[in-house]
C-alpha positions as CSV (number, residue, x, y, z in Angstrom):
1,M,141.7,-51.6,17.4
2,I,138.9,-52.7,19.6
3,A,135.4,-51.1,18.8
4,S,134.2,-49.1,21.4
5,R,130.3,-49.9,22.5
6,P,128.1,-47.4,24.2
7,E,127.7,-47.0,27.9
8,A,125.2,-49.5,29.3
9,V,122.5,-47.5,31.4
10,S,119.5,-48.6,32.9
11,S,117.1,-46.9,31.6
12,Y,114.3,-48.5,33.9
13,L,116.0,-47.7,37.1
14,A,116.6,-44.4,36.8
15,W,113.2,-43.7,36.2
16,A,112.1,-46.1,38.9
17,K,114.4,-44.0,41.6
18,L,113.6,-40.4,40.3
19,R,110.3,-40.2,38.3
20,S,108.3,-43.0,39.4
21,N,107.3,-41.5,42.7
22,A,103.3,-40.5,42.6
23,R,100.6,-39.5,45.3
24,F,99.2,-43.3,44.0
25,N,102.3,-45.2,43.2
26,L,101.6,-48.3,41.4
27,A,105.0,-48.4,40.1
28,A,106.6,-49.8,42.8
29,S,106.7,-53.7,42.3
30,G,107.3,-55.0,45.8
31,V,105.4,-55.6,48.8
32,M,105.1,-52.2,50.9
33,D,108.4,-51.9,53.6
34,Y,107.8,-54.4,56.8
35,P,108.1,-52.2,59.9
36,L,110.7,-53.0,62.2
37,A,108.5,-52.3,65.3
38,E,107.3,-55.4,64.1
39,L,110.5,-57.5,64.5
40,P,111.7,-58.9,67.9
41,V,115.0,-56.9,67.7
42,R,116.1,-54.1,70.0
43,I,119.2,-51.4,69.3
44,E,121.3,-53.3,72.2
45,D,121.1,-56.5,70.0
46,I,122.6,-54.9,67.0
47,E,126.3,-54.8,66.6
48,I,128.5,-52.5,64.1
49,G,130.9,-55.0,63.2
50,G,131.2,-58.9,63.4
51,T,130.8,-60.4,59.6
52,G,132.7,-63.2,58.7
53,P,135.1,-63.1,55.4
54,Y,132.4,-64.7,53.1
55,G,129.1,-64.2,54.6
56,Y,128.2,-63.8,58.5
57,P,128.1,-67.5,59.4
58,P,124.3,-67.3,61.1
59,L,123.0,-65.8,58.0
60,M,124.6,-68.6,55.8
61,E,123.3,-71.2,57.7
62,R,119.9,-69.9,57.2
63,L,120.1,-69.0,53.9
64,A,121.4,-72.6,53.1
65,A,118.2,-74.2,55.5
66,K,115.6,-72.2,53.6
67,A,116.5,-73.2,49.9
68,G,117.3,-76.3,51.2
69,V,121.3,-76.7,49.9
70,A,124.5,-77.2,51.1
71,E,126.1,-73.7,52.3
72,D,129.0,-73.9,49.9
73,C,126.3,-73.8,47.3
74,V,125.2,-69.8,48.8
75,V,126.7,-66.5,48.0
76,Y,124.9,-63.7,50.0
77,T,124.5,-60.4,48.1
78,L,123.1,-57.2,49.0
79,G,119.6,-57.7,47.0
80,T,118.5,-59.0,43.7
81,S,119.9,-56.5,41.7
82,M,123.7,-57.3,43.3
83,A,123.0,-61.2,42.7
84,N,122.1,-60.6,39.0
85,F,125.5,-58.7,38.5
86,V,127.5,-60.9,40.1
87,A,125.8,-63.9,38.6
88,Q,126.2,-62.9,35.0
89,T,129.1,-61.2,35.2
90,A,130.7,-64.5,36.7
91,L,128.9,-66.6,33.9
92,V,129.6,-64.6,30.7
93,R,132.4,-63.2,28.8
94,P,132.8,-60.5,26.1
95,G,131.1,-62.3,23.1
96,D,129.6,-64.9,24.8
97,D,126.2,-65.8,23.3
98,V,123.1,-65.1,26.0
99,L,119.5,-65.9,25.1
100,I,116.8,-64.4,27.5
101,E,113.4,-63.8,27.5
102,R,111.5,-61.2,26.0
103,P,109.8,-59.0,27.7
104,T,112.4,-59.0,30.5
105,Y,113.6,-57.0,33.6
106,D,115.6,-53.9,31.5
107,P,118.7,-54.5,34.2
108,L,119.2,-57.9,33.5
109,L,119.8,-56.9,29.5
110,T,121.8,-54.1,30.3
111,I,123.9,-56.0,32.6
112,L,124.6,-57.9,29.5
113,D,125.3,-54.5,27.5
114,H,128.1,-54.2,29.8
115,I,129.9,-56.9,30.0
116,G,129.5,-57.3,25.9
117,A,127.5,-60.7,25.4
118,R,125.6,-61.3,22.3
119,V,122.1,-61.2,22.9
120,S,119.5,-63.0,21.2
121,R,115.3,-63.0,22.5
122,F,113.0,-65.8,23.1
123,E,109.9,-64.4,23.3
124,R,106.7,-64.7,25.6
125,L,103.8,-63.8,24.1
126,A,100.9,-61.4,25.9
127,E,98.5,-63.8,24.0
128,K,99.8,-66.8,24.9
129,G,99.8,-65.7,28.8
130,F,103.4,-64.8,28.7
131,K,104.1,-68.4,29.3
132,V,107.6,-69.8,27.6
133,G,106.8,-71.8,24.6
134,L,109.4,-74.4,24.2
135,G,109.5,-75.2,20.6
136,E,110.6,-71.3,19.9
137,F,113.0,-71.6,23.1
138,E,114.4,-74.9,21.4
139,R,114.9,-73.2,17.9
140,K,116.9,-70.2,19.3
141,L,119.3,-72.0,21.3
142,T,122.6,-72.7,19.5
143,P,125.6,-74.6,20.1
144,K,127.1,-71.2,20.8
145,T,124.8,-70.3,23.9
146,R,126.5,-70.3,26.8
147,L,123.5,-68.9,29.4
148,V,120.0,-68.6,29.0
149,I,118.1,-65.9,31.4
150,L,114.6,-65.8,32.4
151,C,112.2,-64.4,35.4
152,N,110.0,-67.0,37.2
153,L,108.2,-65.5,38.2
154,H,107.6,-63.5,35.1
155,N,108.6,-59.9,35.1
156,P,107.0,-57.9,34.3
157,S,103.6,-60.1,33.8
158,S,104.2,-62.5,36.9
159,A,103.3,-65.4,34.9
160,L,104.4,-68.9,36.8
161,T,106.8,-71.4,34.7
162,D,106.0,-74.8,35.9
163,E,108.5,-77.2,36.9
164,N,108.1,-79.3,34.0
165,T,108.9,-76.8,31.9
166,L,111.9,-75.6,33.7
167,V,113.2,-79.0,33.9
168,Q,112.9,-79.2,29.6
169,I,114.4,-75.8,29.7
170,G,117.4,-77.2,31.4
171,E,117.8,-80.3,29.4
172,M,117.8,-78.3,26.3
173,A,120.3,-76.0,27.5
174,A,122.8,-78.7,28.8
175,K,122.3,-80.1,25.6
176,V,124.2,-77.3,23.8
177,G,126.3,-76.7,27.1
178,A,124.8,-74.0,28.3
179,K,123.8,-72.9,31.7
180,V,120.3,-71.8,32.9
181,L,120.1,-68.5,35.4
182,V,116.8,-68.0,36.8
183,D,115.5,-64.9,38.8
184,E,113.3,-66.1,41.6
185,V,112.5,-63.2,43.8
186,Y,109.1,-63.0,43.0
187,L,108.1,-66.6,43.4
188,E,108.8,-66.3,46.9
189,T,104.9,-64.8,46.8
190,L,103.7,-68.2,46.3
191,F,103.0,-68.3,50.1
192,N,100.5,-71.0,50.6
193,Q,102.0,-73.3,47.3
194,S,104.4,-76.0,47.4
195,W,107.4,-74.9,45.3
196,R,111.1,-75.7,45.0
197,S,113.7,-73.5,43.7
198,A,115.1,-74.2,40.0
199,F,118.4,-74.4,41.7
200,H,117.0,-78.4,42.6
201,L,116.1,-78.9,38.9
202,G,119.5,-79.8,37.5
203,E,123.4,-78.8,38.0
204,N,123.3,-76.0,35.2
205,F,120.8,-74.2,36.9
206,I,122.1,-71.1,38.8
207,V,119.3,-68.9,40.9
208,T,119.1,-65.4,42.4
209,S,116.4,-64.1,44.8
210,S,116.1,-61.8,48.0
211,L,113.7,-61.0,51.0
212,T,113.0,-57.7,49.0
213,K,109.8,-58.0,46.8
214,A,107.8,-61.0,48.7
215,Y,108.6,-59.7,52.0
216,G,109.1,-56.0,52.1
217,L,112.3,-56.2,53.7
218,S,114.2,-54.1,51.2
219,G,116.1,-52.1,53.5
220,I,118.1,-54.9,55.1
221,R,119.4,-55.9,51.3
222,C,119.2,-59.5,51.8
223,G,120.1,-61.4,48.6
224,W,121.4,-64.6,47.6
225,I,122.5,-67.0,44.8
226,L,122.8,-70.4,44.6
227,A,125.1,-72.1,42.6
228,Q,127.5,-75.2,42.0
229,P,130.9,-74.7,44.8
230,E,133.1,-73.8,41.8
231,L,130.9,-71.3,40.3
232,V,130.1,-69.8,44.0
233,Q,134.1,-69.5,44.4
234,R,134.2,-67.3,41.4
235,M,131.2,-65.5,42.5
236,W,133.1,-64.8,46.1
237,Q,136.0,-63.4,44.0
238,I,133.4,-60.8,42.3
239,V,131.9,-59.7,45.6
240,D,135.5,-59.0,46.5
241,F,135.4,-56.0,43.7
242,T,131.7,-54.5,45.4
243,Y,132.8,-54.5,49.1
244,G,135.5,-55.6,52.1
245,S,132.6,-56.2,54.5
246,P,128.8,-56.0,54.1
247,V,126.8,-53.9,56.4
248,H,126.7,-55.8,59.7
249,P,124.0,-54.7,60.8
250,A,121.9,-55.5,57.9
251,E,123.3,-58.8,58.5
252,M,121.9,-59.5,61.8
253,L,118.6,-57.9,60.7
254,A,118.1,-60.3,57.9
255,V,119.0,-63.5,60.9
256,V,116.3,-62.1,63.0
257,A,113.6,-61.4,59.9
258,L,114.3,-65.2,58.6
259,D,113.9,-66.6,62.3
260,N,110.5,-65.2,61.6
261,L,109.6,-65.2,58.2
262,D,106.3,-66.5,59.2
263,R,104.9,-63.6,60.6
264,V,106.4,-61.3,57.3
265,R,105.0,-63.8,55.3
266,D,101.9,-64.1,56.7
267,R,101.3,-59.9,56.4
268,A,102.3,-60.1,53.1
269,R,99.9,-62.9,52.0
270,V,97.0,-60.8,53.2
271,L,98.2,-57.4,51.9
272,L,98.8,-59.2,48.3
273,E,95.3,-61.2,48.9
274,S,93.1,-58.0,49.5
275,N,95.0,-56.0,46.9
276,R,94.7,-58.9,44.0
277,S,91.1,-59.3,45.0
278,L,90.8,-54.9,43.8
279,V,93.0,-55.2,41.0
280,N,91.1,-58.4,39.6
281,E,87.7,-56.4,40.1
282,F,89.4,-53.7,38.4
283,L,90.3,-55.5,34.9
284,A,87.0,-57.2,34.7
285,K,85.6,-53.7,34.2
286,H,87.8,-52.5,31.9
287,T,87.1,-53.7,28.5
288,S,89.7,-51.5,26.7
289,L,92.6,-53.3,28.8
290,V,93.5,-56.8,28.1
291,C,95.0,-58.8,30.7
292,E,94.3,-62.2,32.3
293,P,93.4,-62.0,36.2
294,S,96.5,-61.9,38.8
295,R,96.9,-65.1,40.0
296,Y,100.2,-64.7,41.4
297,G,103.0,-62.1,42.3
298,T,102.6,-58.4,42.9
299,T,102.3,-56.9,39.3
300,V,100.3,-57.1,36.1
301,F,100.8,-56.1,32.8
302,P,97.8,-55.0,30.8
303,R,97.8,-53.8,27.0
304,L,95.9,-50.9,26.0
305,R,93.7,-51.6,23.5
306,M,93.6,-48.5,21.5
307,G,95.3,-45.2,21.5
308,D,99.0,-44.5,22.5
309,A,99.8,-45.9,25.8
310,G,102.5,-43.9,26.7
311,K,100.6,-40.9,26.0
312,F,98.2,-42.7,28.7
313,V,100.7,-43.3,31.2
314,G,102.0,-39.5,31.0
315,M,98.5,-38.7,31.4
316,L,97.5,-40.6,34.3
317,R,100.6,-39.4,36.0
318,D,100.0,-35.7,35.3
319,K,96.7,-35.1,35.6
320,F,95.7,-37.9,38.1
321,E,98.5,-38.3,40.5
322,T,99.0,-41.8,39.8
323,S,102.2,-44.0,38.5
324,V,102.5,-47.4,36.6
325,V,105.6,-48.4,34.7
326,P,105.9,-47.2,31.1
327,G,105.7,-50.7,29.0
328,D,108.9,-49.2,26.8
329,F,111.0,-50.0,29.9
330,F,110.3,-53.6,28.8
331,E,110.1,-53.7,25.0
332,Q,106.0,-53.5,25.0
333,P,105.4,-49.9,24.3
334,Q,101.1,-50.6,24.4
335,H,101.7,-51.9,27.8
336,F,102.3,-50.7,31.4
337,R,102.8,-52.5,34.6
338,I,100.5,-52.3,37.5
339,G,101.9,-52.9,40.9
340,L,99.7,-54.5,43.9
341,G,102.0,-54.6,46.9
342,G,101.6,-51.3,48.4
343,A,98.8,-50.3,51.0
344,T,95.4,-51.2,50.3
345,E,93.9,-48.0,50.8
346,M,96.9,-46.8,48.4
347,V,96.1,-49.2,45.8
348,R,92.1,-48.8,46.0
349,G,92.7,-45.0,45.3
350,G,95.5,-45.5,42.0
351,L,92.8,-48.0,40.6
352,G,89.9,-45.5,41.4
353,R,92.3,-42.8,39.4
354,L,93.6,-45.3,36.7
355,S,89.6,-46.3,36.1
356,D,89.1,-42.3,35.6
357,A,92.0,-42.0,33.6
358,L,90.8,-44.6,31.1
359,D,87.2,-43.0,30.8
360,A,89.0,-39.5,30.1
361,F,91.3,-41.1,27.4
362,Q,89.1,-42.8,25.5
363,R,86.9,-39.9,25.5
364,T,89.7,-37.7,24.0
365,S,90.8,-40.7,21.4
366,S,87.2,-41.4,20.4
């Protein structure tokens, strides 16, 4: 008899969809929506049908060019969430050993639960800036490890894993025959810095990403996977189970967005620079929180020094109309995640409410 296992459910995604919204929403992790009116597109330019069987050719051409890869290394997906599901489903079988970072993005773990993988963890410690400790990572690898998973930039902390560290991770994984899956959706926010995808660091790397978090283009659901051609074929077969054909108007809008990515990028860069300054000013003023200044990405992940962080997050929402993401969703109950991709005045207002809530919480906790 095959033992039953509990249903795999992403408690984080349910919370994000149903309970995260507030007057001051600091729970969102992406850049605010980019206005359609600012893209050079007219309704008469959009068609309902016309996609290719495995990717709309103009879109596949642009995604490959953006990543600097051949088109047969690209799978088009409806956002990073779908990309991660397709990639993990292609790479992992029930009972396979998978090594994944902690803390991590909840759905990555839930997918492994759904597949029935055997999961082990390597720690990214707050006191070490959430960097990957290569010594501990190597100790956690075993000859049975089939896949390693991490986010770069790290979700929830936005810590950057540099290329040299990634190369070493890839080499260690290759020694035991494991592949490395890197979710790079937040790496796209390194607007003014030179970076390249981990896909270029070795044949055992697989990468997922999208235009969602860094550019405010969530609504067009343009995601992708970069993988070796033989894996790409398997991934397209898995995509077959999700839709017969994608939403062609979204594909066409993605082509327009990619052709005008500089203007989209500039708007996001200016927004994040302004908001990052506000967040860093806030963090510097509040010794009740432990958090390095924000350097990259769209989120920070402070720890509350004293008191129950879960109670604080609840009070912040109920009494101060401000939402942040509880650290429980990242297995770090004393932390919470703050997003800095919203409209600057909203972020400013939310941080003000957060400041008042901290003062009130300290008074009630002392």
